[in-house]
N, CA, C and O of each residue as an XYZ file, in Angstrom:
336
protein
N      29.826    141.233     70.954
C      28.683    140.424     70.534
C      29.146    138.990     70.291
O      30.232    138.760     69.760
N      28.329    138.054     70.677
C      28.728    136.664     70.507
C      28.322    136.120     69.136
O      27.537    136.725     68.407
N      28.874    134.982     68.824
C      28.666    134.358     67.522
C      27.196    134.063     67.245
O      26.715    134.266     66.130
N      26.490    133.586     68.262
C      25.073    133.260     68.084
C      24.263    134.500     67.708
O      23.418    134.442     66.815
N      24.514    135.601     68.372
C      23.795    136.841     68.083
C      24.121    137.350     66.679
O      23.246    137.836     65.962
N      25.386    137.232     66.303
C      25.803    137.666     64.972
C      25.134    136.807     63.895
O      24.722    137.323     62.856
N      25.026    135.503     64.141
C      24.369    134.617     63.182
C      22.879    134.934     63.090
O      22.302    134.868     62.004
N      22.257    135.273     64.198
C      20.848    135.692     64.160
C      20.665    136.920     63.285
O      19.668    137.031     62.571
N      21.617    137.840     63.333
C      21.552    139.027     62.474
C      21.620    138.635     61.003
O      20.903    139.188     60.170
N      22.484    137.682     60.695
C      22.608    137.222     59.308
C      21.304    136.567     58.852
O      20.833    136.834     57.747
N      20.719    135.716     59.692
C      19.429    135.099     59.368
C      18.371    136.176     59.141
O      17.628    136.131     58.161
N      18.310    137.124     60.038
C      17.312    138.194     59.968
C      17.443    138.977     58.671
O      16.453    139.250     57.992
N      18.663    139.330     58.342
C      18.936    140.107     57.129
C      18.638    139.282     55.878
O      18.037    139.788     54.930
N      19.048    138.034     55.874
C      18.877    137.179     54.696
C      17.407    136.877     54.414
O      16.967    136.907     53.264
N      16.651    136.586     55.477
C      15.267    136.159     55.302
C      14.242    137.253     55.603
O      13.036    137.009     55.544
N      14.719    138.457     55.925
C      13.829    139.583     56.243
C      12.821    139.218     57.331
O      11.619    139.448     57.193
N      13.343    138.645     58.416
C      12.504    138.309     59.561
C      13.128    138.892     60.824
O      14.314    139.221     60.847
N      12.327    139.016     61.865
C      12.819    139.542     63.131
C      13.753    138.545     63.799
O      13.532    137.335     63.735
N      14.799    139.058     64.442
C      15.744    138.185     65.142
C      15.052    137.364     66.228
O      15.471    136.245     66.526
N      14.005    137.912     66.811
C      13.283    137.220     67.874
C      12.630    135.924     67.389
O      12.313    135.048     68.194
N      12.430    135.804     66.076
C      11.818    134.595     65.517
C      12.832    133.481     65.284
O      12.477    132.381     64.860
N      14.101    133.780     65.569
C      15.177    132.824     65.327
C      15.710    132.315     66.655
O      16.012    133.097     67.557
N      15.823    131.010     66.764
C      16.391    130.413     67.976
C      17.348    129.302     67.569
O      17.457    128.970     66.389
N      18.030    128.736     68.535
C      18.945    127.628     68.267
C      18.203    126.439     67.659
O      18.806    125.622     66.964
N      16.906    126.340     67.915
C      16.102    125.220     67.418
C      15.496    125.452     66.029
O      14.828    124.568     65.493
N      15.725    126.632     65.444
C      15.141    126.942     64.136
C      15.690    125.993     63.076
O      16.899    125.804     62.944
N      14.764    125.407     62.328
C      15.131    124.459     61.276
C      14.646    124.970     59.922
O      13.718    125.774     59.837
N      15.279    124.495     58.894
C      15.012    124.969     57.546
C      13.532    124.886     57.177
O      12.982    125.853     56.649
N      12.885    123.775     57.437
C      11.497    123.615     57.018
C      10.526    124.501     57.797
O       9.362    124.616     57.413
N      10.983    125.129     58.882
C      10.114    125.978     59.699
C       9.964    127.396     59.153
O       9.022    128.103     59.509
N      10.875    127.803     58.306
C      10.821    129.148     57.736
C      10.493    129.061     56.254
O      11.208    128.413     55.490
N       9.428    129.703     55.857
C       9.007    129.681     54.457
C      10.106    130.236     53.544
O      10.298    129.752     52.429
N      10.816    131.245     54.024
C      11.859    131.892     53.240
C      13.095    131.017     53.055
O      13.906    131.271     52.165
N      13.244    129.984     53.893
C      14.436    129.142     53.875
C      14.220    127.946     52.954
O      14.230    126.795     53.390
N      14.027    128.242     51.684
C      13.904    127.195     50.670
C      15.291    126.953     50.071
O      16.287    127.408     50.634
N      15.372    126.258     48.961
C      16.685    125.937     48.390
C      17.449    127.192     47.965
O      18.661    127.276     48.162
N      16.757    128.151     47.393
C      17.407    129.403     47.024
C      17.802    130.181     48.277
O      18.877    130.779     48.330
N      16.941    130.169     49.268
C      17.249    130.816     50.538
C      18.465    130.198     51.199
O      19.259    130.903     51.821
N      18.621    128.889     51.072
C      19.779    128.195     51.637
C      21.068    128.728     51.001
O      22.044    128.996     51.702
N      21.068    128.878     49.694
C      22.252    129.390     49.005
C      22.544    130.832     49.411
O      23.698    131.198     49.634
N      21.501    131.642     49.506
C      21.688    133.038     49.941
C      22.252    133.086     51.358
O      23.161    133.863     51.650
N      21.706    132.252     52.229
C      22.166    132.207     53.613
C      23.640    131.804     53.685
O      24.422    132.441     54.391
N      24.013    130.770     52.973
C      25.402    130.306     52.983
C      26.333    131.405     52.487
O      27.393    131.625     53.075
N      25.962    132.089     51.432
C      26.788    133.180     50.909
C      26.934    134.301     51.937
O      28.024    134.844     52.117
N      25.847    134.643     52.604
C      25.887    135.687     53.634
C      26.752    135.267     54.816
O      27.520    136.069     55.348
N      26.626    134.014     55.223
C      27.422    133.498     56.342
C      28.905    133.496     55.981
O      29.744    133.911     56.781
N      29.226    133.027     54.777
C      30.628    132.995     54.356
C      31.239    134.394     54.375
O      32.384    134.571     54.789
N      30.485    135.365     53.933
C      30.979    136.743     53.917
C      31.088    137.311     55.337
O      32.097    137.923     55.688
N      30.067    137.110     56.135
C      30.038    137.695     57.476
C      31.101    137.110     58.403
O      31.675    137.829     59.221
N      31.367    135.809     58.279
C      32.279    135.144     59.204
C      33.610    134.748     58.572
O      34.469    134.156     59.226
N      33.767    135.082     57.293
C      34.996    134.778     56.558
C      35.370    133.300     56.656
O      36.504    132.937     56.967
N      34.371    132.467     56.377
C      34.568    131.019     56.325
C      34.080    130.533     54.960
O      33.397    131.259     54.238
N      34.435    129.309     54.624
C      33.980    128.705     53.371
C      33.410    127.328     53.658
O      33.895    126.604     54.528
N      32.377    126.984     52.916
C      31.761    125.667     53.040
C      31.985    124.889     51.758
O      31.908    125.444     50.662
N      32.264    123.602     51.902
C      32.348    122.734     50.745
C      30.939    122.483     50.226
O      29.980    122.483     50.998
N      30.816    122.276     48.956
C      29.518    122.014     48.352
C      28.814    120.848     49.035
O      27.592    120.858     49.186
N      29.575    119.853     49.442
C      29.005    118.668     50.086
C      28.445    118.972     51.482
O      27.572    118.253     51.968
N      28.940    120.024     52.117
C      28.499    120.380     53.472
C      27.142    121.077     53.483
O      26.367    120.923     54.427
N      26.864    121.825     52.459
C      25.724    122.740     52.454
C      24.381    122.067     52.738
O      23.611    122.602     53.535
N      24.060    120.927     52.132
C      22.750    120.316     52.419
C      22.547    119.940     53.887
O      21.416    119.935     54.372
N      23.624    119.627     54.591
C      23.488    119.213     55.991
C      23.320    120.395     56.947
O      23.003    120.200     58.120
N      23.526    121.596     56.465
C      23.404    122.792     57.305
C      21.962    123.275     57.276
O      21.665    124.358     56.772
N      21.071    122.456     57.825
C      19.642    122.701     57.707
C      18.981    123.166     59.006
O      17.761    123.091     59.154
N      19.797    123.644     59.938
C      19.249    124.220     61.166
C      20.201    125.304     61.670
O      21.388    125.312     61.343
N      19.664    126.201     62.457
C      20.479    127.260     63.039
C      21.610    126.640     63.838
O      22.762    127.058     63.716
N      21.294    125.656     64.645
C      22.265    125.015     65.520
C      23.407    124.362     64.736
O      24.573    124.501     65.105
N      23.075    123.657     63.666
C      24.105    122.995     62.857
C      25.007    124.024     62.178
O      26.221    123.839     62.087
N      24.404    125.097     61.710
C      25.182    126.151     61.072
C      26.104    126.830     62.081
O      27.271    127.087     61.787
N      25.587    127.116     63.252
C      26.379    127.730     64.313
C      27.557    126.823     64.692
O      28.684    127.294     64.848
N      27.293    125.545     64.835
C      28.343    124.586     65.186
C      29.422    124.534     64.112
O      30.612    124.499     64.426
N      29.014    124.529     62.859
C      29.965    124.473     61.760
C      30.817    125.736     61.690
O      32.029    125.660     61.491
N      30.194    126.883     61.852
C      30.929    128.159     61.838
C      31.933    128.188     62.987
O      33.088    128.569     62.799
N      31.494    127.790     64.161
C      32.355    127.785     65.339
C      33.588    126.919     65.096
O      34.708    127.330     65.397
N      33.382    125.729     64.555
C      34.481    124.815     64.278
C      35.437    125.394     63.235
O      36.656    125.335     63.399
N      34.880    125.948     62.171
C      35.717    126.517     61.115
C      36.534    127.692     61.631
O      37.712    127.826     61.297
N      35.920    128.537     62.436
C      36.630    129.701     62.959
C      37.717    129.270     63.955
O      38.800    129.854     63.999
N      37.417    128.264     64.731
C      38.397    127.739     65.696
C      39.601    127.169     64.948
O      40.749    127.398     65.330
N      39.324    126.422     63.877
C      40.401    125.825     63.083
C      41.256    126.871     62.382
O      42.437    126.642     62.119
N      40.653    128.023     62.080
C      41.402    129.104     61.448
C      42.121    129.979     62.466
O      42.913    130.848     62.101
N      41.839    129.744     63.744
C      42.481    130.538     64.785
C      41.804    131.868     65.062
O      42.391    132.743     65.698
N      40.562    132.029     64.587
C      39.813    133.256     64.850
C      39.421    133.331     66.307
O      38.983    132.337     66.886
N      39.569    134.476     66.896
C      39.123    134.710     68.259
C      38.176    135.924     68.292
O      38.022    136.577     69.324
N      37.555    136.206     67.152
C      36.692    137.382     67.033
C      35.497    137.323     67.948
O      35.078    138.361     68.460
N      34.921    136.143     68.180
C      33.689    136.025     68.942
C      33.946    135.271     70.220
O      33.025    135.064     71.010
């Protein structure tokens, strides 16, 4: 399974929505469930699922599926992960 599909699963689980409703273009303001508390829940789920960590300063800028995917990819590459 690729990283994008795995991230869709995390979004689906975190926000209790169907994976089909999530795309690379999904943005925070488009999902009612993705409010400030939802953002924190999502970040915690992502950190656990992908074994990465985000700095507090990074979190506000991770406001779209695409930005989150890009950040995870970069962090995993820097750690030498080849899981996905």
